[in-house]
C-alpha positions as CSV (number, residue, x, y, z in Angstrom):
1,M,8.2,-115.3,158.0
2,K,8.8,-114.4,154.4
3,K,5.7,-113.2,152.6
4,K,4.4,-115.6,150.0
5,E,5.1,-114.3,146.5
6,P,1.9,-113.3,144.6
7,K,1.1,-115.4,141.6
8,S,1.5,-114.0,138.2
9,P,2.1,-115.8,134.8
10,A,5.6,-115.6,133.4
11,K,6.6,-113.1,136.1
12,S,10.3,-112.9,134.9
13,N,9.3,-111.5,131.5
14,L,6.0,-109.8,132.5
15,E,7.3,-106.3,131.9
16,N,8.8,-107.3,128.6
17,N,5.8,-108.8,126.9
18,M,2.7,-107.2,128.3
19,A,3.0,-104.0,126.3
20,E,3.6,-105.9,123.1
21,R,0.6,-108.3,123.7
22,L,-1.7,-105.4,124.6
23,E,-0.6,-103.4,121.6
24,L,0.5,-100.6,123.8
25,K,3.8,-98.7,123.9
26,P,4.0,-97.1,127.4
27,E,7.2,-95.2,128.2
28,K,7.2,-96.4,131.8
29,P,6.8,-100.2,132.1
30,A,6.8,-100.1,135.9
31,L,3.7,-97.9,135.8
32,L,2.0,-100.4,133.5
33,K,2.9,-103.2,135.8
34,L,1.3,-101.3,138.7
35,A,-1.9,-100.9,136.7
36,L,-2.1,-104.7,136.4
37,T,-1.5,-105.4,140.1
38,H,-4.6,-106.4,142.0
39,R,-4.6,-105.4,145.7
40,S,-4.3,-109.1,146.6
41,G,-0.9,-109.2,144.8
42,A,0.5,-106.0,146.1
43,V,3.8,-106.4,148.0
44,K,2.8,-103.6,150.3
45,P,-0.1,-101.2,150.9
46,G,-0.6,-98.7,148.1
47,K,1.3,-100.7,145.5
48,D,-1.8,-101.8,143.6
49,N,-3.9,-100.5,140.8
50,Q,-6.6,-98.7,142.7
51,R,-5.3,-95.2,142.4
52,L,-4.7,-95.6,138.7
53,E,-8.2,-97.1,138.3
54,F,-9.6,-93.9,139.8
55,L,-7.7,-91.8,137.3
56,G,-8.5,-94.1,134.3
57,D,-12.2,-93.9,135.1
58,A,-12.1,-90.1,134.8
59,V,-10.0,-90.2,131.6
60,L,-12.3,-92.8,130.0
61,G,-15.5,-90.9,131.0
62,L,-14.1,-87.7,129.5
63,Y,-13.1,-89.1,126.1
64,V,-16.2,-91.3,125.6
65,S,-18.3,-88.3,126.5
66,E,-16.4,-86.3,123.8
67,L,-17.1,-89.1,121.3
68,F,-20.9,-88.9,121.9
69,Y,-20.8,-85.1,121.9
70,A,-19.0,-84.9,118.5
71,Q,-20.7,-87.8,116.7
72,E,-24.3,-87.3,117.9
73,P,-25.0,-83.5,117.9
74,E,-28.8,-84.0,118.4
75,L,-28.5,-86.0,121.6
76,S,-29.7,-84.4,124.9
77,E,-27.6,-84.3,128.0
78,G,-29.7,-87.0,129.6
79,R,-29.6,-89.3,126.6
80,M,-25.8,-88.9,126.2
81,S,-25.5,-89.9,129.9
82,R,-27.6,-93.0,129.4
83,L,-25.7,-94.1,126.3
84,R,-22.3,-93.5,127.9
85,A,-23.4,-95.7,130.8
86,A,-24.3,-98.4,128.2
87,V,-20.7,-98.6,126.9
88,V,-18.8,-97.6,130.1
89,N,-19.9,-100.1,132.7
90,E,-18.4,-103.1,134.4
91,K,-19.7,-105.7,131.9
92,S,-18.5,-103.8,128.8
93,L,-15.1,-103.0,130.4
94,A,-14.7,-106.7,131.4
95,N,-15.6,-107.9,127.9
96,L,-13.0,-105.6,126.3
97,A,-10.4,-106.7,128.8
98,R,-11.1,-110.3,127.8
99,K,-10.8,-109.4,124.1
100,I,-7.3,-108.1,124.5
101,G,-6.3,-110.9,126.9
102,L,-5.7,-108.7,129.9
103,G,-6.5,-111.3,132.5
104,Q,-3.3,-113.3,131.9
105,F,-1.1,-110.4,132.8
106,L,-2.7,-109.6,136.1
107,V,-0.6,-109.9,139.3
108,M,-2.7,-111.3,142.2
109,G,-2.5,-113.3,145.3
110,A,-2.8,-117.1,145.4
111,G,-6.2,-117.0,147.0
112,E,-7.7,-114.7,144.4
113,E,-6.0,-116.7,141.7
114,S,-7.6,-119.9,142.9
115,S,-11.1,-118.4,143.1
116,G,-11.0,-117.4,139.4
117,G,-9.9,-113.8,139.8
118,R,-8.5,-113.6,136.3
119,E,-12.1,-113.9,134.9
120,K,-14.0,-111.8,137.4
121,D,-15.8,-108.9,135.8
122,S,-15.0,-106.5,138.6
123,I,-11.2,-107.2,138.6
124,L,-10.9,-107.1,134.8
125,A,-12.9,-103.8,134.6
126,D,-10.8,-102.1,137.3
127,A,-7.6,-103.3,135.7
128,L,-8.6,-101.9,132.3
129,E,-9.4,-98.5,133.8
130,A,-6.1,-98.6,135.6
131,L,-4.4,-99.4,132.4
132,I,-5.9,-96.4,130.7
133,G,-4.8,-94.2,133.7
134,A,-1.3,-95.5,133.4
135,Y,-1.3,-94.9,129.6
136,Y,-2.5,-91.4,130.2
137,L,0.4,-90.7,132.7
138,S,3.1,-92.3,130.6
139,N,2.1,-91.3,127.1
140,G,0.1,-88.2,127.6
141,A,-3.4,-87.0,127.0
142,R,-3.3,-87.1,123.2
143,A,-2.2,-90.8,123.1
144,A,-4.7,-91.7,125.8
145,R,-7.5,-90.0,123.8
146,A,-6.5,-92.0,120.7
147,L,-6.4,-95.2,122.7
148,V,-9.9,-94.7,124.1
149,R,-11.2,-93.8,120.6
150,R,-9.7,-96.9,119.1
151,W,-11.2,-99.2,121.7
152,W,-14.6,-97.5,122.1
153,R,-15.6,-96.3,118.7
154,P,-16.7,-99.9,117.7
155,L,-18.8,-100.2,120.8
156,I,-20.5,-96.9,120.1
157,S,-21.1,-97.7,116.4
158,S,-22.7,-101.0,117.3
159,L,-25.0,-99.5,120.0
160,D,-28.7,-99.7,119.1
161,Q,-29.8,-96.4,120.7
162,R,-33.5,-97.4,120.2
163,N,-33.1,-100.5,122.4
164,P,-34.2,-99.9,125.9
165,H,-31.9,-102.6,127.1
166,F,-29.1,-100.0,126.9
167,D,-30.8,-97.4,129.0
168,D,-29.5,-96.4,132.4
169,Y,-32.6,-97.0,134.5
170,K,-31.2,-95.3,137.6
171,T,-30.6,-92.1,135.7
172,R,-34.1,-92.2,134.0
173,L,-35.7,-92.9,137.4
174,Q,-34.0,-89.9,139.0
175,E,-34.9,-87.7,136.1
176,L,-38.6,-88.7,136.5
177,T,-38.8,-88.4,140.3
178,Q,-37.1,-85.0,140.3
179,S,-39.4,-83.8,137.6
180,R,-42.4,-84.8,139.7
181,G,-41.0,-83.3,142.9
182,L,-40.5,-86.7,144.5
183,G,-36.9,-86.2,145.4
184,V,-33.9,-88.6,144.8
185,P,-34.5,-92.4,144.9
186,K,-32.9,-94.2,147.9
187,Y,-31.0,-97.4,147.3
188,E,-30.2,-99.9,150.0
189,L,-28.3,-103.2,150.0
190,V,-30.8,-105.8,151.5
191,K,-28.5,-108.8,151.5
192,A,-25.6,-110.6,149.8
193,S,-25.8,-114.4,149.5
194,G,-23.8,-117.2,147.9
195,P,-20.1,-118.0,147.9
196,E,-17.5,-115.2,147.7
197,N,-16.8,-115.9,144.0
198,D,-20.4,-116.2,143.0
199,R,-22.3,-113.6,145.1
200,I,-25.9,-112.6,144.5
201,F,-26.8,-109.1,145.7
202,T,-30.3,-107.9,146.6
203,M,-30.9,-104.1,146.3
204,A,-33.9,-102.1,147.2
205,V,-35.0,-98.8,145.9
206,S,-37.7,-96.5,147.3
207,I,-39.2,-93.0,147.1
208,P,-41.8,-91.3,149.4
209,G,-45.3,-92.5,148.7
210,S,-44.4,-95.6,146.7
211,P,-43.8,-99.3,147.5
212,T,-40.2,-100.5,147.8
213,F,-38.9,-102.5,144.9
214,R,-36.2,-105.2,145.2
215,S,-34.2,-107.0,142.6
216,N,-31.2,-109.4,142.5
217,G,-28.0,-109.2,140.5
218,R,-24.5,-110.5,140.2
219,T,-23.3,-107.0,141.3
220,K,-24.8,-104.2,143.3
221,K,-24.9,-102.0,140.2
222,A,-26.8,-104.6,138.2
223,A,-29.3,-105.3,141.0
224,S,-29.8,-101.5,141.5
225,Q,-30.5,-101.1,137.8
226,L,-33.2,-103.8,137.8
227,A,-34.8,-102.4,140.9
228,A,-34.8,-98.9,139.4
229,K,-36.4,-100.4,136.2
230,A,-39.2,-101.9,138.2
231,L,-40.0,-98.7,140.1
232,L,-39.7,-96.7,136.9
233,S,-42.2,-99.0,135.2
234,E,-44.6,-98.6,138.1
235,L,-44.4,-94.8,138.1
236,M,-44.9,-94.7,134.3
237,K,-48.1,-96.7,134.7
238,K,-49.4,-94.1,137.2
239,N,-48.8,-91.5,134.5
240,D,-50.8,-93.3,131.8
């Protein structure tokens, strides 16, 4: 039986218009198309954007770290790590992907399409990182660095560094527990509930000698951050 063709908008001219719409000029259109191919739309194993997403994550982390290092000379290593996490996370990546209209160019299977895949934070975030990875390979390190700076400088400029909302609570918790000789916090998935396209995850965090704290979130990362925040608050109370 012939495999059902994955759904993608305007597939016949996808390669021709995606670079122009995304304000990119990649030298290898096929590589860019691969970056926008979700695993559900791959014609065969390995022909999706997961490897490029891995590369793009590293490229993005490097150049955003460089921005903080150059622009904020007084920041400590720990503070730079927390601020980087505030602008390089699934939500911020997905929001930027929506801003540039990335979702309409994704290649995905009919099932993922019908479940709202073009608007899922996780899919959009992975595709944006894959796009950065493809741009790095096709246009080189200097061009990729300029792209990351163009997209992330506004995010960094608008970041209120005094607002605790932007803190990475998992990093803060680990810094505190290690400074007190309590070891590394342990995170565990308790349960996942709800339909596939609207999951709620419950994560638990614990350290020796302290109660286990649980929190819910739309992603495991979000739930883990909230659980870490609760345990961090409890440990800070004991120090008062």
